[in-house]
N, C-alpha and C positions, 0 to 999 in steps of 0.2 A: 287601124295603122299603128304601130308601137311607136312608144317615146321614153326619152330619159329626161326625167325633170329633176332641178334641184332648188330646196329655200335652205338658206342661213337666217338663224333665229337670232339676236343676241340675250341670252337670259342675265345676265350682268347687268344691261340698262335696260330689258322688256322692250325690246324692238329691232325691225327686221336689220338686219349687217348687210350698209350699202360698200359697192366697192371691195367687196372680201374679191380678192383673186381667186378664180377655182381653173384646174387644169384635171382632164379627162384623157385616161390611158386605157389602151386595148392591152389586158394582159397574153401572150401569146401562150400556145400550149407550151413550151422551153422556158416558162416564166419571166421571156425580152417582155418590155411594156414600150408599145407606142402611140407617142401622142396622137391626140387624133381629136384636141380642142382645147385652148385657153380663151376664159370670158370673164366676165366680173361682172358680181351680183349688182343690181339697180337698187334704185331706195326702197323697195322692198322684197329685197333679202334675192328676190329670185331672178332667174337669168333670163335678158327680153324675146330668146326663142329658144324653142328645147334642145337640148345638151345634144341629141342626135332623134332623130324620126324617120320613120317610112326606114325603108332600105337601110339606112347607114346602122339599123341599130342592127345588130348581128347576136345571138346565141353564143355568151362565153362569157369571160371572166375580164371584168373592169375595173379601174381606180380611179375614186375621185379625189385628189389633195385641194384640200382649203390652205388660204396661206393666213392664219386669222393673228398670230403676233404681230405680222406689221399693222391687218385691222383694227386691234384694239392701240396697238402705240401711234397710229394717227386719229382713235379717240381719248387718249389720254388717261386709259385702263391704267392705273394699277398695274406692273407685273413684274415677275421676279428677273434679274440680270445675271444670263439670259431667260428668254425667256421661259416659261414651264410647256408652255404649247406654242410652238412655231407652226408646221406646216401639220394638218392633221390628213391621213390617209384612211381612203372608206377602199376597202375593199369587196366588191359583192360582185353576184354571177347572174345575167341575165337564161333563162331558162323556155322562153317564150319572145319570141320576137315580136309578136303583133303585142304584147301587153306592153302596159302602164308601168312604169319607172320608177317613181318618185323617192328621192335619198335626201330628205332634210337633214340640216346638221343645226342641232342647238348647243350653242357655245358659248363659253363664258373664259376669262384668261383662266381656271384652274379645272376645269371642265367640258365636258364633249358626250353628245347621246346621240343616236341615229335610229331610223326606223324607215323600214319601207311603206312612205305613206300610198297615197291612195290618187 
């Protein structure tokens, strides 16, 4: 059974990023986006359940949007005004609906990186 999950790590503070708002969109062939789910990361920087699992996970293009400026503001982290990073979009494709797609975000107020995790 396939699933999609995420994990947000705060590299500025060396900890999981709790209470980050995350939105998941499915991107259609015409480029239009459809909101699939909104959630918030838990104390471990993860979501309590997979973003998608089983038949919900379909082959296609998706975009995760991470609301990081408000997270860092809540932590009292120094940011530019307006913040350098506000909402981070990560667009990716699912080629195998039976696969496990894990999309971690490593983030600070000034940079971020991602990869396909396991």
